[in-house]
C-alpha positions as CSV (number, residue, x, y, z in Angstrom):
1,M,-2.2,45.8,78.9
2,G,-2.3,49.5,79.0
3,R,-3.0,49.7,82.7
4,F,-0.4,47.3,83.4
5,F,2.3,49.7,81.8
6,R,0.9,52.6,83.8
7,T,1.3,50.8,86.9
8,L,4.8,50.0,86.0
9,L,5.6,53.4,84.8
10,A,4.2,54.5,88.2
11,A,6.3,52.2,90.1
12,L,9.6,53.3,88.4
13,V,8.9,57.0,88.9
14,L,8.5,56.1,92.7
15,L,11.6,54.1,92.7
16,T,13.5,57.0,90.8
17,V,12.3,59.5,93.3
18,A,13.2,57.4,96.2
19,L,16.6,56.7,95.0
20,V,17.2,60.6,94.6
21,S,15.8,61.4,97.8
22,A,18.2,58.8,99.4
23,L,21.4,60.2,97.6
24,T,20.4,63.6,98.3
25,A,19.9,62.7,102.2
26,M,23.4,60.7,102.1
27,R,25.2,63.8,100.6
28,F,23.7,66.2,103.1
29,A,24.7,63.6,105.8
30,I,28.4,63.5,104.6
31,H,28.8,67.1,103.8
32,G,27.2,68.0,107.4
33,R,30.1,66.3,109.0
34,E,32.5,68.5,106.9
35,V,34.1,71.7,108.4
36,T,36.3,74.5,106.8
37,V,40.0,74.8,108.2
38,P,40.6,78.1,109.9
39,K,43.5,80.0,109.3
40,L,45.9,79.3,112.2
41,V,49.3,80.7,110.7
42,G,50.3,83.8,112.9
43,M,48.3,82.6,115.9
44,A,49.9,81.5,119.4
45,P,49.3,77.5,120.2
46,S,46.6,78.6,122.6
47,E,44.8,80.6,120.3
48,A,45.1,78.2,117.4
49,E,43.5,75.6,119.5
50,R,40.4,77.5,120.5
51,A,39.9,78.5,116.8
52,A,40.4,74.7,116.0
53,S,38.2,73.3,118.6
54,A,35.4,75.9,117.8
55,A,35.7,74.5,114.2
56,G,35.4,70.9,115.6
57,L,39.3,70.1,115.0
58,Q,42.6,69.4,116.8
59,V,45.8,70.9,116.3
60,A,49.4,69.3,116.7
61,I,52.5,71.0,116.8
62,E,54.9,68.6,114.7
63,R,58.0,70.9,113.9
64,Q,59.7,74.0,115.3
65,F,61.8,76.2,113.0
66,Y,63.8,79.4,113.4
67,S,62.1,82.3,111.6
68,A,62.7,86.1,111.0
69,D,59.1,86.5,109.6
70,F,57.5,85.0,112.7
71,A,57.8,86.0,116.3
72,E,58.8,83.0,118.7
73,G,55.7,81.0,119.6
74,K,53.5,81.9,116.6
75,I,52.4,79.3,114.2
76,M,54.4,79.4,110.9
77,T,52.7,76.9,108.4
78,Q,49.7,74.4,108.9
79,I,48.6,71.2,107.0
80,P,45.8,71.0,105.6
81,V,45.7,75.0,104.6
82,A,43.2,77.3,105.8
83,G,39.8,76.8,103.4
84,T,40.3,73.2,103.1
85,K,37.1,71.0,103.9
86,V,37.9,68.2,106.3
87,R,35.9,65.8,108.3
88,R,35.0,67.1,112.0
89,G,37.7,65.8,114.2
90,W,40.6,66.1,111.7
91,R,43.9,67.0,113.1
92,V,45.8,70.1,111.7
93,R,49.6,69.7,111.9
94,V,51.6,73.0,112.3
95,A,54.9,74.2,113.0
96,Q,55.9,76.6,115.4
97,S,58.5,79.3,115.1
98,L,61.4,79.8,117.4
99,G,61.9,83.2,116.2
100,P,65.1,84.5,114.7
101,Q,68.2,82.4,115.4
102,R,70.1,83.6,118.3
103,L,72.3,80.6,119.3
104,S,75.7,79.8,117.4
105,I,76.2,76.9,115.9
106,P,79.4,74.8,117.7
107,N,82.1,73.0,116.0
108,A,81.5,69.4,116.9
109,T,83.9,67.7,114.6
110,G,87.3,66.3,115.7
111,G,86.0,64.5,118.9
112,S,84.2,61.7,119.9
113,E,80.3,61.4,119.5
114,R,79.8,61.6,122.9
115,I,81.7,64.9,123.1
116,A,79.8,66.2,120.3
117,E,76.5,65.5,121.7
118,L,77.1,67.2,125.0
119,N,78.7,70.1,123.3
120,I,75.5,70.5,121.3
121,L,73.1,70.1,124.2
122,R,75.1,72.3,126.5
123,R,74.3,75.1,123.7
124,G,70.6,74.5,123.8
125,L,70.6,72.7,120.7
126,S,69.1,69.4,119.7
127,L,70.8,66.2,118.2
128,G,69.5,65.3,114.9
129,S,70.4,62.1,112.9
130,I,73.9,60.4,113.2
131,A,75.3,58.6,110.2
132,H,78.4,56.3,110.4
133,V,80.8,55.3,107.7
134,S,84.0,53.3,107.7
135,L,87.0,55.3,106.7
136,P,90.7,53.7,106.5
137,D,92.3,56.8,107.5
138,L,90.4,57.9,110.5
139,P,90.0,56.4,113.9
140,A,86.5,54.9,115.1
141,D,84.2,57.1,116.9
142,Q,85.7,60.6,115.3
143,V,83.3,63.0,114.2
144,I,84.2,64.0,110.9
145,S,81.3,66.2,109.8
146,Q,78.2,68.0,111.0
147,S,75.2,69.8,109.4
148,P,74.7,72.8,109.7
149,P,78.6,73.8,109.7
150,A,80.0,75.4,112.8
151,N,78.9,79.3,113.0
152,A,76.2,78.8,110.2
153,S,73.8,81.5,109.9
154,G,70.4,81.4,108.6
155,V,69.6,77.9,110.2
156,A,66.0,76.5,109.9
157,A,66.0,73.9,112.8
158,P,67.6,73.7,116.2
159,K,69.3,70.2,115.4
160,I,72.6,69.3,114.4
161,S,73.4,66.1,112.6
162,L,76.5,64.3,112.8
163,L,78.7,61.9,110.6
164,V,80.9,59.7,112.6
165,S,84.0,57.4,111.6
166,D,84.0,53.9,112.3
167,G,87.5,53.3,111.4
168,P,89.0,51.2,109.0
169,A,86.4,48.6,107.6
170,P,87.4,44.9,108.4
171,P,88.7,42.8,105.2
172,G,86.0,41.0,103.7
173,F,85.9,37.3,102.2
174,V,83.7,35.4,99.9
175,M,82.7,32.3,101.5
176,P,84.2,29.4,99.5
177,N,82.3,26.1,98.9
178,L,83.5,23.6,101.5
179,T,81.0,20.9,101.3
180,G,82.2,17.4,100.4
181,Q,85.8,18.1,102.1
182,P,86.8,16.8,105.3
183,L,86.1,18.7,108.4
184,G,89.9,18.9,109.3
185,S,91.2,20.4,106.1
186,A,88.2,22.9,105.9
187,T,89.0,23.9,109.7
188,L,92.5,24.6,108.9
189,A,91.4,26.8,105.8
190,L,89.3,28.9,107.8
191,K,91.9,29.5,110.6
192,D,94.3,30.4,107.8
193,A,91.8,32.9,106.4
194,G,91.3,34.6,109.8
195,L,87.6,32.8,110.5
196,K,86.3,30.8,113.2
197,V,84.6,27.4,113.4
198,G,81.1,27.6,114.7
199,K,78.6,25.0,115.5
200,I,79.1,21.5,114.3
201,S,76.4,19.2,113.8
202,V,76.3,15.6,113.0
203,L,73.5,14.2,110.5
204,L,71.9,11.0,111.7
205,P,71.2,8.4,109.0
206,S,67.8,8.7,107.5
207,S,65.3,6.1,108.5
208,P,63.7,3.9,105.4
209,S,60.7,4.9,103.8
210,P,57.5,2.7,104.5
211,G,58.0,0.9,101.2
212,E,61.7,0.2,101.6
213,A,62.7,-3.3,103.2
214,Q,63.8,-2.9,106.7
215,A,66.7,-4.4,108.1
216,A,66.9,-6.3,111.6
217,P,66.4,-3.9,114.5
218,V,69.9,-2.7,115.7
219,A,70.4,-1.4,119.2
220,P,70.6,2.8,118.9
221,S,73.7,4.1,119.4
222,A,74.9,7.2,120.5
223,P,75.8,10.0,117.8
224,T,79.2,9.9,116.5
225,E,81.4,12.7,117.6
226,P,82.7,14.6,114.6
227,G,86.2,14.0,113.7
228,A,88.6,15.6,111.2
229,A,87.6,12.8,108.7
230,S,83.8,13.7,109.1
231,M,82.5,14.9,105.7
232,I,81.0,18.3,105.4
233,V,77.1,18.1,104.1
234,S,76.1,21.9,104.2
235,Q,77.6,25.2,105.6
236,N,76.5,28.2,106.9
237,P,77.1,31.1,105.5
238,A,76.4,29.5,102.5
239,P,79.0,29.6,99.4
240,G,79.6,32.9,97.6
241,Q,77.9,35.0,100.5
242,K,80.5,37.9,101.8
243,I,81.5,37.8,105.3
244,A,84.0,39.8,107.7
245,A,87.1,38.5,109.2
246,G,86.6,36.8,112.5
247,A,83.1,35.4,111.3
248,A,82.1,32.1,112.5
249,V,81.3,29.3,110.0
250,S,78.9,26.5,111.1
251,F,78.9,22.9,109.4
252,E,76.7,19.9,109.2
253,V,78.9,16.7,108.8
254,R,78.4,13.0,108.3
């Protein structure tokens, strides 16, 4: 019995040693593929690429900003920061300086979106985001605001974003429930409300289920054309849905 326990203990010791060795080897393998991110801030893009390549990393210039602290073309910021441990082949994202702001910000408001875009691009700037809003007192396609504003100083990015008017919003309606009504009266009600009649489909009589008695076969007939007396079975848009003036409403009738 004592010999059995000695053998079992020896086996457990060997198993423990094997597990520790495997974990140690795995740890060295994982950390062996890790590298330290070098400091790229203050370098030119070519210098940053060489420094990153020497560490087995890549560089991606994702942003450009005006800066009074960094000369034009130099790297301003980097992610991950210097000293971070990352996997070999990791991409370091950097922002490049455009130098101090030298271009004046033009006034792009008051005209159309196209005129504003041409004015911005002619100054060597870029067009940022464009948002639209419906305003009752302004015509459609008029630029009503910009960011940064005209003649702004201390601008970070060479982009101008615009806010454009879409003009007055079309009147909206809440779709009434027209199911169960004759098609003729529903059509008149839609026209009075400034809506249109869309597609009208005729539902065919359903076939009897296998357990129901079937009548004598009748020669198939062509689908009946919808008339003013046809009853509405379903509608699209559904009742209660908000719709705009001029929208089309489709029906299924029987």
